[in-house]
C-alpha positions in Angstrom: -2.1 -28.8 -22.2 -0.1 -26.6 -19.7 -1.6 -25.6 -16.4 -1.9 -21.8 -16.2 -2.2 -22.1 -12.4 1.5 -22.8 -11.9 2.2 -19.1 -12.4 -0.4 -17.8 -10.0 0.6 -16.6 -6.5 0.3 -18.9 -3.6 -3.3 -18.8 -2.2 -2.0 -20.0 1.2 -0.5 -16.5 1.7 -4.1 -15.1 1.8 -5.8 -14.9 5.2 -8.6 -17.4 5.6 -11.4 -14.8 5.9 -10.3 -13.2 2.7 -10.1 -16.5 0.7 -13.5 -17.5 2.2 -15.1 -14.2 1.1 -13.5 -14.4 -2.3 -14.7 -18.0 -2.8 -18.2 -17.0 -1.6 -18.4 -14.2 -4.1 -16.8 -16.3 -6.8 -14.0 -13.9 -7.5 -11.9 -16.5 -9.3 -8.2 -17.0 -9.3 -6.0 -15.2 -6.8 -3.5 -12.9 -8.7 -1.7 -10.9 -6.0 -1.6 -8.7 -2.9 -0.7 -5.1 -2.4 -0.8 -3.2 0.9 0.9 -0.5 3.0 2.7 -3.0 5.3 2.4 -3.5 9.0 1.8 -0.1 10.7 3.4 -1.3 13.9 6.7 -1.9 12.2 6.5 1.6 10.6 5.7 3.2 13.9 8.6 1.2 15.6 11.0 2.4 13.0 9.7 5.9 13.3 10.2 5.9 17.1 13.8 4.6 16.5 14.4 7.5 14.1 13.0 10.0 16.7 15.1 8.5 19.5 18.2 8.6 17.2 17.5 12.3 16.5 17.1 13.2 20.2 20.2 11.2 21.2 22.2 12.6 18.3 21.1 16.1 19.1 22.3 15.7 22.7 25.5 13.8 22.1 26.7 15.0 18.7 25.5 18.5 18.5 25.3 19.8 22.1 28.2 17.8 23.7 30.6 17.4 20.8 29.8 20.7 19.2 29.1 19.5 15.7 26.5 22.2 15.1 26.3 21.6 11.3 24.5 18.3 12.2 21.7 20.2 14.0 19.6 20.4 10.8 20.1 16.7 10.0 18.9 15.7 13.5 15.9 18.1 13.2 15.0 16.6 9.8 15.3 13.0 11.2 13.1 14.0 14.1 10.4 15.6 11.9 10.5 12.7 9.4 10.1 10.2 12.2 7.0 12.0 13.6 5.4 12.4 10.2 6.0 8.8 9.2 4.4 7.6 12.5 1.4 9.8 12.0 1.0 8.6 8.4 1.2 4.9 9.5 -1.4 5.5 12.3 -3.8 7.3 10.0 -3.5 4.7 7.3 -3.8 1.7 9.6 -3.5 -1.8 8.2 -4.7 -2.0 4.6 -4.3 -4.8 2.1 -5.7 -5.3 -1.4 -6.1 -8.9 -2.7 -6.5 -9.1 -6.4 -8.7 -11.8 -7.9 -9.7 -12.4 -11.5 -13.3 -11.1 -11.0 -12.7 -8.5 -8.3 -10.7 -7.2 -5.4 -11.0 -7.8 -1.6 -10.0 -4.7 0.3 -9.1 -5.1 3.9 -8.8 -2.1 6.2 -8.2 -2.6 9.9 -9.6 -6.2 9.6 -12.8 -5.0 7.9 -13.3 -6.7 4.5 -15.0 -5.3 1.5 -15.4 -6.9 -1.9 -15.3 -4.9 -5.1 -16.3 -6.6 -8.3 -15.3 -5.1 -11.6 -18.8 -3.7 -12.5 -18.6 -1.7 -9.2 -15.5 0.1 -10.4 -16.0 3.5 -12.2 -12.3 4.0 -13.2 -8.7 3.7 -12.2 -6.7 6.9 -11.8 -3.4 6.2 -13.5 -1.6 9.2 -12.0 0.4 8.6 -8.8 -1.1 10.5 -5.9 0.6 11.1 -2.6 4.0 11.9 -1.1 7.3 11.0 -2.6 9.2 11.9 0.6 9.9 10.4 3.9 6.3 9.1 4.5 5.9 7.6 1.1 2.2 7.1 0.4 2.3 7.1 -3.4 -0.9 5.4 -4.6 -3.4 5.2 -7.5 -7.1 5.7 -6.8 -9.6 3.0 -7.8 -12.8 5.1 -8.1 -16.0 3.2 -7.3 -19.5 3.6 -8.8 -20.8 4.5 -5.3 -18.5 7.6 -5.1 -16.0 5.9 -2.8 -12.4 5.1 -3.7 -9.7 2.6 -2.7 -6.0 3.5 -2.5 -3.8 1.1 -4.3 -0.2 1.6 -3.0 2.4 1.9 -5.7 6.0 0.6 -5.7 9.1 2.5 -6.8 9.2 0.5 -10.1 7.5 1.7 -13.2 3.9 0.5 -13.7 4.9 -1.4 -16.7 7.1 -3.6 -14.6 4.7 -3.9 -11.6 2.8 -7.2 -11.9 0.0 -6.2 -9.5 -0.7 -3.0 -11.4 -0.3 -4.7 -14.8 -2.9 -7.4 -13.8 -5.3 -4.7 -12.3 -5.1 -2.6 -15.5 -5.6 -5.6 -17.7 -8.6 -6.8 -15.8 -10.2 -3.4 -15.7 -9.7 -2.9 -19.4 -11.1 -6.4 -20.0 -14.3 -5.4 -18.2 -14.6 -2.1 -19.9 -13.5 0.1 -17.1 -11.6 3.3 -18.0 -8.0 4.0 -17.0 -7.3 7.7 -16.6 
């Protein structure tokens, strides 16, 4: 008989507090991780974009006289600021998917969500498509709260994390909008 565990993601990539909490709540096999990424990196890249826009405005537009690039530098500057603000507001968030639930980590605070605690999954992408990204699906909870599940650029039918989440929710009788 073949071992199904060979196709599971590596549990060693899960932080120890998350794996300990999941084991304590008996959430089962680890199936994947989805998060917004490191906000420090996003802020660093945003500051680089802002610096590039300022230097570009001074050198290229003001000194060399390429005034048609003024709008480009302005858009780069505004995009850098909005991306930094979005990363700061979002903070560090990760979602760890297990067979019997989800562990949500926001700024190092952990919360477990077992499938009976889920009211529904919003299937429509919410959030920006522009410079700051932020496209997500909402996992609505029975207590009225919600968890944002970041979406990738690929279609949901090709996204293993979303496919697993939808399958598990349907398996436990939770509606998908």
